[in-house]
Each structure stands twice: as C-alpha cells, then as structure tokens.
C-alpha positions as CSV (number, residue, x, y, z in Angstrom):
1,M,0.4,-0.1,0.0
2,P,1.5,3.5,-1.0
3,S,2.1,5.9,1.6
4,A,3.7,8.7,3.5
5,E,3.9,10.9,5.8
6,R,6.2,14.1,7.0
7,T,6.3,16.5,9.6
8,V,7.9,20.1,9.1
9,T,7.4,23.4,11.1
10,I,6.3,26.5,10.3
11,N,7.0,29.4,12.1
12,R,3.5,31.2,12.0
13,P,0.5,30.7,14.7
14,V,-1.2,27.0,14.7
15,D,-4.4,29.0,14.2
16,E,-3.0,31.0,10.8
17,V,-1.6,27.5,9.6
18,F,-5.0,25.1,10.1
19,T,-7.0,28.6,8.6
20,F,-4.8,28.8,5.3
21,V,-4.4,24.7,5.0
22,A,-8.0,23.9,5.8
23,D,-9.4,26.3,2.5
24,G,-8.7,24.2,0.2
25,R,-8.6,26.6,-2.3
26,N,-5.3,27.4,-1.1
27,A,-4.1,23.9,-2.6
28,K,-2.9,25.7,-5.9
29,H,-0.4,27.9,-4.3
30,W,1.4,25.7,-2.6
31,R,1.2,22.0,-4.2
32,S,2.4,22.0,-8.0
33,G,0.5,19.4,-9.3
34,V,-3.0,20.7,-8.5
35,L,-4.1,22.8,-11.7
36,D,-7.3,24.2,-10.4
37,V,-9.6,23.4,-7.1
38,D,-13.1,25.0,-5.8
39,L,-15.5,24.3,-3.1
40,V,-18.8,22.3,-4.1
41,S,-20.3,22.6,-0.5
42,G,-20.3,22.7,2.6
43,S,-17.4,24.0,5.3
44,G,-15.6,22.5,7.8
45,L,-16.4,18.6,8.1
46,G,-18.4,17.1,5.4
47,A,-16.9,19.9,2.8
48,R,-16.8,18.6,-1.0
49,Y,-14.0,20.2,-3.0
50,S,-13.4,19.6,-6.8
51,Q,-10.1,19.3,-7.8
52,G,-8.4,18.6,-11.1
53,V,-4.7,17.5,-10.8
54,R,-2.0,16.9,-13.1
55,G,-1.5,13.7,-14.8
56,P,0.3,11.7,-17.1
57,G,1.5,13.5,-20.2
58,G,0.1,17.1,-18.0
59,R,-3.4,16.2,-18.6
60,R,-6.0,17.0,-16.0
61,I,-7.5,14.3,-14.0
62,G,-10.3,14.5,-11.6
63,A,-9.6,14.0,-7.5
64,D,-12.1,15.5,-6.1
65,Y,-12.4,15.3,-1.9
66,E,-14.3,15.5,1.1
67,I,-13.5,16.4,4.7
68,T,-13.9,13.7,6.7
69,E,-12.7,14.8,10.0
70,Y,-11.9,18.5,11.0
71,E,-10.8,19.2,14.6
72,P,-10.2,23.4,14.7
73,N,-6.2,23.6,15.0
74,E,-6.1,19.8,15.3
75,K,-6.7,17.7,12.3
76,I,-8.2,17.6,9.4
77,G,-9.1,14.6,7.5
78,F,-10.1,13.9,4.6
79,R,-10.9,11.3,1.4
80,A,-10.5,11.1,-2.4
81,T,-14.0,10.5,-4.0
82,A,-12.8,10.7,-7.9
83,G,-10.2,9.6,-9.9
84,P,-8.5,6.2,-10.7
85,V,-6.4,6.1,-7.0
86,R,-8.6,7.4,-4.2
87,P,-6.3,8.1,-1.2
88,T,-7.3,9.0,2.6
89,G,-5.0,12.0,4.2
90,S,-4.6,13.9,7.0
91,F,-2.9,17.2,8.1
92,T,-2.0,16.9,12.0
93,F,-1.5,20.5,13.5
94,E,0.6,21.2,16.7
95,G,1.3,24.3,18.7
96,M,4.7,25.1,19.6
97,G,5.1,28.3,20.9
98,T,4.9,31.2,17.9
99,G,5.1,28.3,15.8
100,T,3.1,24.8,13.9
101,I,4.3,21.6,13.7
102,L,2.3,20.0,10.4
103,T,1.9,16.8,9.8
104,F,0.9,15.0,6.7
105,R,0.0,11.9,5.9
106,L,-1.5,10.5,2.4
107,D,-2.4,6.2,2.3
108,A,-4.0,4.4,-0.7
109,E,-4.9,1.1,-1.1
110,L,-4.5,-1.0,-4.5
111,G,-6.1,-3.9,-6.1
112,G,-3.8,-6.3,-7.5
113,L,-3.2,-5.1,-10.6
114,Q,-3.8,-1.7,-10.0
115,K,-0.9,-1.7,-7.5
116,L,1.0,-3.7,-9.7
117,L,0.5,-1.3,-13.0
118,M,0.0,1.7,-10.9
119,G,2.1,1.2,-7.4
120,G,5.5,3.0,-8.4
121,A,3.4,6.0,-10.2
122,V,1.7,6.5,-6.9
123,Q,4.3,6.4,-4.5
124,S,6.2,8.7,-6.6
125,T,3.3,11.1,-6.7
126,M,2.8,11.1,-2.6
127,N,6.3,11.9,-2.2
128,A,5.9,14.5,-4.2
129,E,2.9,15.8,-2.4
130,M,5.5,15.6,0.8
131,G,7.9,17.9,-0.6
132,A,5.1,20.4,-1.7
133,L,5.4,21.0,2.2
134,D,8.2,23.1,1.7
135,R,6.4,25.1,-0.6
136,L,3.8,26.1,2.1
137,K,6.3,27.0,4.4
138,E,8.3,29.6,2.1
139,L,4.5,30.5,1.5
140,L,3.2,31.0,5.1
141,E,6.7,32.6,6.4
142,G,7.0,34.9,3.7
C-alpha cells in the first residue's frame, strides 16, 4: 500500500496555518500538481471540493475530495471521491510557541492489477506531495 508521511515546523501560529490549509482552494498556491480546485459544498466537516491534478502528459485528472475529520487547529482528514486512485489523508497541527508542527499523511489502497501497474507512480506522486510542504512553509513564513 503506497503511503507517505512528513512533518515540518512552520514559524506561524497554529490558527493561521490551520485556516490556510483548511481552505482547500489555497492548495493551488503550494501544491504544484494541483491545476484547479473549488469548493463545491459545505464547510468544515463534510465540505466537498472539486479538484483537478496534473496527470501523465500534463492532462487533467479529476481528484475531488471531501473532508472527513475537522477539529479546528488540530486535525483535518480527507478522502478522495474521484480519480483512478482514491487516497485518504490527514493534516495534524500542533502549536509550539509561535510556530506550528504540521504533519501530512497519505495512504492509498490499490488492488492487485492496479498495484502492479500504478504502485510506483502513486508512491512517486505521494512523495512529491510531501515535498510540497516546503513550498507551504515558504509561502506562510514569507
């Protein structure tokens, strides 16, 4: 099962980091693979987003998702509802003085043939998503 996890410390208060990450429309500013994202319905727990990500050859792949956990300034959980791979993931936030410790996790369950054909590409994409935390840190601290 492809999975990835990374933790970064961002020199911004936890409420600011949480608020920025919680608005999924901000993803296009720090996740390079996101082509477009829009809030479809709701807010907080149960919010649904339409999202397009860069696929093979740069083509758009639907990667819509919904918020499955929402604890202000502590945790955001989500699951993909569209796309060939439908990962689950979370962001956890921990205040540390005037900074925030942010942990990002992703997991995807792939079936037999899907694992064989797509496992390496899915893992590479997840690793790239973890790298996007550097851009988030730079953006929020800038």
